[in-house]
TORVO-668389 format. One line per 10 residues: number of its first residue (from 1); their letters; for each residue y, x, z of C-alpha. Coordinates in pm, 1 decimal. Example, Ala and Ser with C-alpha at 12.3 -4.5 7.8 and 13.67 -1.06 7.14 Angstrom:
<nodes>
1 = as = -450.0 1230.0 780.0 ~ -106.0 1367.0 714.0;
</nodes>
This chain:
<nodes>
1 = malvttkemf = 4504.7 1198.8 12586.1 ~ 4468.7 995.3 12277.5 ~ 4568.6 1070.8 11916.6 ~ 4967.2 1070.2 11867.4 ~ 5192.1 1005.7 11583.5 ~ 5450.6 1257.6 11475.6 ~ 5743.5 1077.5 11553.7 ~ 5813.1 1225.8 11893.5 ~ 5675.8 1576.3 11785.5 ~ 5916.3 1585.8 11498.6;
11 = qkayeggyai = 6218.0 1488.6 11706.1 ~ 6138.1 1771.0 11951.0 ~ 6083.3 2010.2 11656.8 ~ 6411.4 1921.3 11501.3 ~ 6600.9 1971.9 11820.5 ~ 6421.0 2278.1 11910.1 ~ 6451.0 2472.6 11587.4 ~ 6087.0 2501.7 11531.4 ~ 5816.2 2341.0 11312.9 ~ 5469.3 2191.9 11374.1;
21 = gafnvnnmei = 5182.2 2342.7 11193.8 ~ 4996.8 2088.7 10959.1 ~ 4648.0 2235.0 10916.8 ~ 4394.5 2125.4 10663.1 ~ 4046.2 2044.1 10791.9 ~ 3704.9 2012.1 10644.7 ~ 3437.7 2073.6 10920.0 ~ 3359.7 2116.5 11284.1 ~ 3440.3 2509.1 11293.3 ~ 3785.3 2485.6 11124.5;
31 = iqgiteaake = 3891.6 2199.4 11371.3 ~ 3775.7 2415.3 11661.5 ~ 3941.6 2738.4 11562.8 ~ 4282.1 2561.1 11495.7 ~ 4272.9 2356.4 11825.0 ~ 4139.0 2654.6 12036.6 ~ 4429.4 2844.8 11902.3 ~ 4687.7 2554.3 11988.3 ~ 4535.5 2526.7 12315.4 ~ 4601.8 2896.0 12399.8;
41 = enapvilqvs = 4948.2 2866.3 12274.0 ~ 5008.3 2527.5 12424.4 ~ 5133.0 2390.0 12083.7 ~ 5135.9 2056.3 11937.6 ~ 4929.0 2043.1 11614.2 ~ 4876.0 1801.4 11315.7 ~ 4513.2 1804.4 11178.1 ~ 4534.9 1696.1 10800.1 ~ 4263.8 1546.4 10592.2 ~ 4261.3 1568.2 10205.3;
51 = agarkyakhn = 4102.8 1322.1 9979.6 ~ 3863.2 1601.9 9893.4 ~ 3800.2 1658.0 10266.4 ~ 3715.9 1284.1 10306.2 ~ 3462.9 1317.7 10012.8 ~ 3307.2 1630.2 10124.1 ~ 3265.0 1557.4 10514.6 ~ 3296.7 1176.9 10523.8 ~ 3606.2 975.8 10693.7 ~ 3409.7 884.4 11007.3;
61 = ylvklveaav = 3288.6 1234.1 11087.8 ~ 3629.5 1389.7 11063.5 ~ 3783.5 1128.5 11298.4 ~ 3526.1 1177.3 11553.4 ~ 3540.5 1555.1 11518.1 ~ 3943.3 1545.0 11581.6 ~ 3893.6 1292.5 11876.5 ~ 3657.3 1524.4 12029.2 ~ 3939.5 1805.4 11986.9 ~ 4173.5 1609.2 12172.6;
71 = letdlpialh = 3922.4 1550.2 12448.2 ~ 3859.7 1943.4 12469.1 ~ 4213.6 2042.9 12448.3 ~ 4419.5 1759.3 12584.7 ~ 4691.8 1850.6 12342.8 ~ 4922.0 1610.0 12138.7 ~ 4730.9 1613.0 11806.4 ~ 4823.7 1382.2 11518.9 ~ 4549.8 1287.7 11252.1 ~ 4720.1 1289.4 10899.6;
81 = ldhgedfeic = 4632.5 1201.6 10543.1 ~ 4750.1 1460.0 10300.6 ~ 4845.2 1360.2 9948.6 ~ 4718.3 1007.2 9942.8 ~ 4774.4 916.8 9585.9 ~ 4764.6 519.0 9628.8 ~ 4804.2 240.0 9852.3 ~ 4408.2 187.7 9892.4 ~ 4348.9 538.9 10030.6 ~ 4646.6 513.1 10259.5;
91 = kacidggfts = 4522.7 178.8 10402.0 ~ 4162.2 301.9 10440.8 ~ 4308.7 588.7 10684.6 ~ 4537.3 377.9 10859.8 ~ 4262.0 115.4 10922.1 ~ 4023.2 394.1 11027.4 ~ 4216.1 553.7 11287.4 ~ 4461.4 803.9 11135.1 ~ 4806.6 825.8 11303.9 ~ 4992.9 952.0 11018.8;
101 = vmidgskhsf = 4941.5 919.5 10625.6 ~ 5127.2 1079.6 10329.0 ~ 5180.7 857.1 10021.6 ~ 5247.6 1097.7 9715.7 ~ 5435.4 913.6 9455.0 ~ 5618.2 1198.7 9330.0 ~ 5437.7 1185.7 9006.3 ~ 5588.7 829.4 8934.0 ~ 5932.5 745.1 8844.6 ~ 6186.9 736.3 9109.4;
111 = ednialtkkv = 6180.7 342.7 9109.7 ~ 5798.9 340.3 9109.7 ~ 5780.7 604.6 9384.8 ~ 6004.7 381.2 9604.8 ~ 5792.1 60.3 9527.6 ~ 5458.8 248.6 9623.5 ~ 5610.9 427.5 9934.4 ~ 5765.0 108.9 10058.0 ~ 5445.3 -88.1 10018.4 ~ 5254.3 190.7 10228.7;
121 = vdyahergvv = 5538.0 206.8 10498.5 ~ 5530.1 -194.5 10559.6 ~ 5147.8 -174.8 10604.6 ~ 5151.4 147.1 10837.5 ~ 5459.3 41.1 11042.7 ~ 5298.0 -283.0 11135.2 ~ 5014.9 -103.8 11277.8 ~ 5193.5 175.2 11455.7 ~ 5120.5 445.8 11183.7 ~ 5402.9 686.3 11056.1;
131 = vegelgqlag = 5443.6 794.0 10688.4 ~ 5543.2 1071.2 10496.0 ~ 5678.5 1023.7 10144.5 ~ 5757.7 1302.3 9875.1 ~ 6050.1 1357.5 9627.7 ~ 6004.6 1639.6 9358.1 ~ 5676.4 1815.9 9255.2 ~ 5504.8 2128.8 9367.3 ~ 5335.3 2336.2 9101.1 ~ 4980.5 2458.6 9172.3;
141 = ieddvnvsee = 4625.8 2334.0 9242.2 ~ 4467.9 2228.4 9578.3 ~ 4183.4 1955.4 9574.0 ~ 4295.9 1658.7 9384.1 ~ 4647.5 1789.9 9348.6 ~ 4720.8 1970.4 9006.7 ~ 5055.6 2016.9 8875.4 ~ 5152.0 2264.2 8583.0 ~ 5459.6 2472.2 8623.2 ~ 5615.2 2289.2 8328.0;
151 = dasftkpeev = 5576.0 1964.5 8516.8 ~ 5708.3 2083.3 8854.8 ~ 6057.2 1975.2 8960.9 ~ 6268.9 2052.9 9251.4 ~ 6389.4 1793.3 9488.9 ~ 6721.5 1626.5 9377.4 ~ 6957.2 1622.8 9692.8 ~ 7132.9 1321.6 9548.8 ~ 6827.4 1116.3 9548.9 ~ 6730.9 1143.7 9900.2;
161 = eefvartgvd = 6942.5 917.8 10103.1 ~ 6855.5 624.2 9870.2 ~ 6480.4 701.6 9884.2 ~ 6469.1 705.0 10264.3 ~ 6699.8 415.6 10312.1 ~ 6510.5 189.6 10070.3 ~ 6150.3 304.7 10156.6 ~ 6178.2 333.5 10553.8 ~ 5966.2 670.2 10547.3 ~ 5954.0 888.9 10873.4;
171 = slaiaigtsh = 5951.7 1208.5 10688.3 ~ 6015.4 1335.6 10358.3 ~ 5813.9 1637.7 10184.1 ~ 6035.7 1819.5 9934.3 ~ 6012.9 2084.1 9685.3 ~ 6223.4 2391.5 9706.1 ~ 5996.0 2655.8 9560.6 ~ 5663.3 2660.9 9754.2 ~ 5360.6 2579.8 9548.2 ~ 4990.3 2481.5 9606.5;
181 = gafkfkpgqk = 4710.1 2726.9 9608.3 ~ 4674.7 3089.5 9663.8 ~ 4789.5 3179.5 9311.1 ~ 5140.4 3055.6 9362.9 ~ 5318.0 3327.4 9131.3 ~ 5287.2 3519.3 8831.9 ~ 5239.2 3906.1 8877.6 ~ 5587.6 4031.7 8917.9 ~ 5744.8 3709.5 9000.0 ~ 5931.5 3705.5 9330.6;
191 = pelrfdilee = 5884.0 3429.2 9561.1 ~ 6193.0 3258.4 9655.9 ~ 6298.1 2926.3 9842.5 ~ 6597.7 2717.2 9739.5 ~ 6764.4 2705.5 10081.0 ~ 7073.1 2577.2 9909.3 ~ 6869.1 2252.1 9834.2 ~ 6746.8 2243.2 10179.1 ~ 7090.4 2260.3 10327.8 ~ 7217.7 2002.9 10106.8;
201 = iqrrlpnfpi = 6934.6 1771.3 10191.4 ~ 6976.0 1828.7 10568.0 ~ 7341.2 1761.6 10531.9 ~ 7282.2 1421.5 10359.6 ~ 6998.4 1322.9 10609.5 ~ 7110.1 1459.2 10953.5 ~ 6834.6 1457.7 11229.0 ~ 6569.3 1380.4 10966.9 ~ 6232.6 1549.6 10950.2 ~ 6168.4 1758.4 10624.9;
211 = vlhgassvsq = 5810.8 1873.2 10520.5 ~ 5712.1 2174.2 10315.0 ~ 5374.1 2148.8 10137.6 ~ 5202.1 2459.2 9966.5 ~ 5355.0 2691.7 10242.1 ~ 5039.4 2946.6 10279.7 ~ 5150.7 3309.9 10289.2 ~ 4827.3 3438.3 10156.1 ~ 4757.3 3713.4 10419.3 ~ 4676.1 4056.6 10223.4;
221 = eyvniiaqng = 4450.4 4135.8 10519.1 ~ 4223.8 3832.6 10404.5 ~ 4249.5 3916.4 10046.6 ~ 4159.7 4276.8 10108.8 ~ 3837.4 4158.6 10337.8 ~ 3718.5 3925.9 10062.3 ~ 3761.7 4188.0 9812.6 ~ 3576.8 4454.1 9999.0 ~ 3291.8 4203.2 10049.6 ~ 3221.6 4104.3 9675.9;
231 = gklddaigip = 3524.9 3851.3 9614.3 ~ 3831.6 3923.0 9394.7 ~ 4193.5 3787.7 9472.4 ~ 4397.4 4064.9 9367.4 ~ 4679.2 3847.7 9226.8 ~ 4720.2 3599.3 9496.3 ~ 5081.1 3602.9 9627.5 ~ 5210.1 3369.6 9883.7 ~ 5543.9 3262.6 10041.2 ~ 5701.3 3528.1 10270.2;
241 = edmlrkaasm = 5676.5 3431.4 10641.2 ~ 6044.8 3525.0 10707.8 ~ 6159.5 3255.4 10450.7 ~ 5913.0 2982.3 10632.2 ~ 6024.4 3072.3 10982.9 ~ 6402.5 3017.7 10844.0 ~ 6311.4 2701.7 10710.2 ~ 6144.1 2605.4 11036.2 ~ 6479.8 2670.1 11211.8 ~ 6639.1 2435.0 10978.9;
251 = avckinidsd = 6545.3 2070.9 10904.0 ~ 6182.1 2162.6 10829.9 ~ 5982.3 2006.0 11095.3 ~ 5626.0 2001.0 10943.5 ~ 5481.4 2319.9 10736.8 ~ 5153.1 2263.9 10562.7 ~ 4883.9 2540.6 10574.9 ~ 4564.2 2513.3 10368.7 ~ 4497.7 2827.1 10154.5 ~ 4562.5 3048.3 10442.5;
261 = lrlaftagvr = 4285.2 2886.4 10652.4 ~ 4038.8 2893.4 10342.8 ~ 4099.6 3241.3 10291.7 ~ 4064.1 3361.2 10664.7 ~ 3745.6 3149.5 10706.1 ~ 3601.3 3284.3 10389.3 ~ 3692.1 3662.4 10482.7 ~ 3503.2 3590.2 10820.9 ~ 3181.3 3472.7 10665.6 ~ 3165.4 3716.7 10382.7;
271 = ehlmnnpahf = 3235.0 3993.0 10626.8 ~ 2967.0 3897.7 10868.4 ~ 2717.8 3852.2 10594.3 ~ 2793.4 4173.3 10424.7 ~ 2757.4 4357.5 10764.5 ~ 2441.9 4160.1 10872.6 ~ 2249.9 4087.3 10542.1 ~ 1936.7 3996.0 10740.9 ~ 2126.3 3710.7 10935.5 ~ 2040.7 3352.1 10838.2;
281 = dprqyltqgr = 2151.1 3174.1 11133.7 ~ 2476.0 2945.9 11045.3 ~ 2578.8 2973.3 11396.2 ~ 2633.3 3342.6 11362.4 ~ 2835.8 3362.6 11038.9 ~ 3022.2 3046.7 11101.4 ~ 3146.0 3192.5 11424.0 ~ 3299.7 3473.0 11271.8 ~ 3475.7 3236.4 11040.4 ~ 3599.3 3012.9 11321.0;
291 = eyikalvkhk = 3727.9 3331.6 11495.9 ~ 3920.0 3426.1 11208.2 ~ 4067.7 3077.7 11173.0 ~ 4165.0 3104.4 11528.2 ~ 4355.3 3431.2 11484.8 ~ 4547.4 3318.9 11181.2 ~ 4662.3 2992.2 11352.6 ~ 4781.9 3181.0 11639.0 ~ 4971.1 3413.6 11441.8 ~ 5126.9 3100.6 11232.4;
301 = ivnvlgcsga = 5237.4 2920.1 11567.7 ~ 5398.0 3219.2 11734.9 ~ 5550.3 3412.4 11419.4 ~ 5605.8 3141.5 11170.9 ~ 5619.7 2793.0 11312.4 ~ 5811.1 2902.9 11639.4 ~ 5615.6 2620.5 11839.4 ~ 5443.0 2827.8 12109.6 ~ 5481.4 2652.6 12434.9 ~ 5608.3 2331.7 12281.5;
311 = ask = 5332.4 2097.6 12357.5 ~ 5467.8 2070.8 12721.6 ~ 5823.5 2031.6 12636.7;
</nodes>
């Protein structure tokens, strides 16, 4: 099986009332942990790469690692660019083997966002690649994405039909209360998703795949492990998983998960090194990080995304 696009994935997800996990990858162990979990759960999966990951691991290394995961698992896997900020990075990923790209023009005016998104869509569609656009801005910090609470804005439902019609995007990322990073909310602030906005967007864009960014739940288990082994993340608060499952049963076909992976991997490595201070073989401590990634992803597939068994449907 070769890398696939998200088009058929999303159609099945919409009809089936589940979402596909879009997991950010940075190295071999993270890719292995994600795809081993997906294989055991027979779940389709999106492996996505940020601009920061491309700088760190290099484009060609990541593409070949993902291609190796396809050979190892024989699963439907899409390779996606997360938060492409301009036409040039989208073009480089399209030309370099990605099957899906996101162009994030949300910081621009509505008209400039449309113009930029359409330019990417035209180039991508000519080459069989699908495109995700974005309306509205999520607060938070993650890699090169840094939006203050003051600059964050919910997606306006009255804009979505025009945006999709004029750009031709294949999916749309919206802002309904999720946030990038592990530190999503102030102490005492209750996480809440604006399902009224999602419902109105679903009404205006029937059968159209919606995407949620910043949807890590920040498992207290991993926060505690890190804290017990020399770290401190006491005020990390994520999105409740029951809210994400509800969104996945509606129009949301893709849920992005990054911070949870970082927490799980770091917890595994920290725990191993604290318990085995004499170990200096990366294969030993990275193995535990990989196993924590695998356990996390299996949990997400079964309890949040609802896509276990969907790879063969």
